C-alpha positions in Angstrom: -132.7 -14.6 67.8 -131.2 -15.2 64.4 -134.2 -17.4 63.4 -136.7 -14.7 64.6 -134.8 -12.0 62.7 -134.7 -14.1 59.5 -138.4 -14.7 59.8 -139.1 -11.0 60.2 -136.8 -10.3 57.2 -138.7 -12.7 55.1 -142.0 -11.3 56.1 -140.8 -7.7 55.4 -139.5 -8.8 52.0 -142.8 -10.5 51.2 -144.7 -7.3 52.1 -142.5 -5.3 49.8 -142.9 -7.8 46.9 -146.6 -8.5 47.3 -147.7 -5.0 48.3 -149.4 -4.2 45.0 -149.9 -7.8 43.8 -151.9 -9.3 46.6 -153.8 -6.9 48.8 -154.8 -9.5 51.4 -151.3 -10.8 51.5 -150.1 -7.8 53.3 -152.3 -8.8 56.3 -150.9 -12.4 56.2 -147.3 -11.2 56.0 -147.9 -8.5 58.7 -149.2 -11.3 61.0 -146.1 -13.4 60.2 -143.9 -10.4 60.8 -145.4 -10.0 64.2 -144.9 -13.7 65.1 -141.2 -13.3 64.4 -140.5 -9.7 65.5 -142.4 -9.4 68.8 -140.6 -12.0 70.7 -137.2 -10.5 70.0 -137.0 -8.4 73.2 -137.9 -11.4 75.3 -135.3 -13.6 73.5 -132.7 -10.9 73.9 -133.4 -10.6 77.6 -133.3 -14.3 78.1 -130.0 -14.6 76.2 -128.6 -11.7 78.2 -129.6 -13.3 81.5 -127.8 -16.5 80.5 -124.5 -14.6 80.4 -124.8 -12.2 83.3 -123.8 -12.9 86.8 -126.7 -13.0 89.3 -125.7 -9.8 91.0 -125.7 -7.9 87.6 -129.3 -8.7 86.5 -130.6 -5.3 87.4 -127.8 -3.4 85.7 -128.1 -5.5 82.6 -131.9 -5.3 82.4 -131.8 -1.5 82.9 -129.2 -1.3 80.1 -131.4 -3.4 77.8 -134.4 -1.3 78.6 -132.4 1.9 77.9 -131.4 0.6 74.5 -135.0 -0.4 73.8 -136.1 3.1 74.7 -133.5 4.7 72.5 -134.7 2.6 69.6 -138.3 3.4 70.4 -137.4 7.1 70.1 -135.1 7.1 67.1 -136.8 4.3 65.1 -139.9 6.1 64.2 -137.9 9.2 63.1 -135.7 7.1 60.8 -138.6 5.1 59.5 -140.5 8.3 58.7 -137.5 9.5 56.8 -137.3 6.2 54.9 -141.0 6.5 54.0 -140.5 10.1 52.8 -137.7 8.9 50.4 -139.2 5.5 49.3 -142.9 5.9 49.9 -144.9 3.4 52.0 -142.5 0.6 51.2 -139.8 2.5 53.0 -141.2 1.2 56.3 -140.6 -2.4 55.2 -137.1 -1.6 53.9 -136.3 0.1 57.2 -137.5 -2.9 59.2 -135.7 -5.3 56.9 -132.5 -3.3 57.3 -132.7 -3.2 61.1 -133.3 -6.9 61.3 -130.4 -7.6 58.9 -128.2 -5.5 61.2 -129.4 -7.5 64.2 -128.6 -10.8 62.4 -125.1 -9.5 61.6 -124.6 -8.3 65.2 -125.8 -11.6 66.6 -123.6 -13.7 64.3 -120.6 -11.6 65.3 -121.3 -12.0 69.0 -121.9 -15.7 68.5 -118.3 -16.2 67.5 -116.8 -13.5 69.8 -117.2 -15.5 73.0 -116.6 -19.2 73.5 -119.5 -21.3 74.8 -119.6 -21.9 78.5 -117.7 -24.9 79.8 -119.5 -28.2 80.1 -119.3 -28.1 83.9 -121.2 -24.8 84.1 -124.1 -25.9 82.0 -127.3 -27.0 83.7 -130.4 -28.8 82.4 -133.2 -26.6 81.2 -135.9 -26.3 83.9 -139.4 -25.8 82.5 -141.4 -23.1 84.3 -144.5 -23.8 86.4 -147.6 -24.2 84.3 -149.9 -23.4 87.3 -149.5 -21.8 90.6 -151.4 -22.6 93.8 -151.8 -20.0 96.5 -150.8 -21.4 99.9 -150.6 -18.2 101.8 -152.1 -14.7 101.6 -150.5 -12.3 99.2 -149.7 -9.9 102.0 -147.9 -11.9 104.7 -148.2 -9.1 107.2 -152.0 -8.8 107.0 -153.9 -9.9 110.0 -156.1 -13.0 109.6 -159.7 -12.0 110.2 -160.6 -15.3 111.9 
């Protein structure tokens, strides 16, 4: 999460610096920003699931979705205000500030809780790369044969 945020911060800063100097650069840095910023929700959900008990997955996921929704409502309003004050670069400053805040929060949380004990750790299991269907999708459907 920290690495992804730092990449998004660097891309946002590059968009601010090269906005007027290199017109095509904005496309390259916007692409790089997307590479780093778009996986943040998935990374956050995966991290959350690592620390939640199995019977709390639904509650934790609903809380994360609620926070995502609140950010989706408030974010554009604050970004528009930043753009009103700073011009088009205000969007990049806003995004940079949000990612800086997320880095600070993540670092704080990193040291707030001890790592899980060694006996609770399990080896990483890679997900399936392909799936074979061995039964019908609807198990209650009648076989026409």
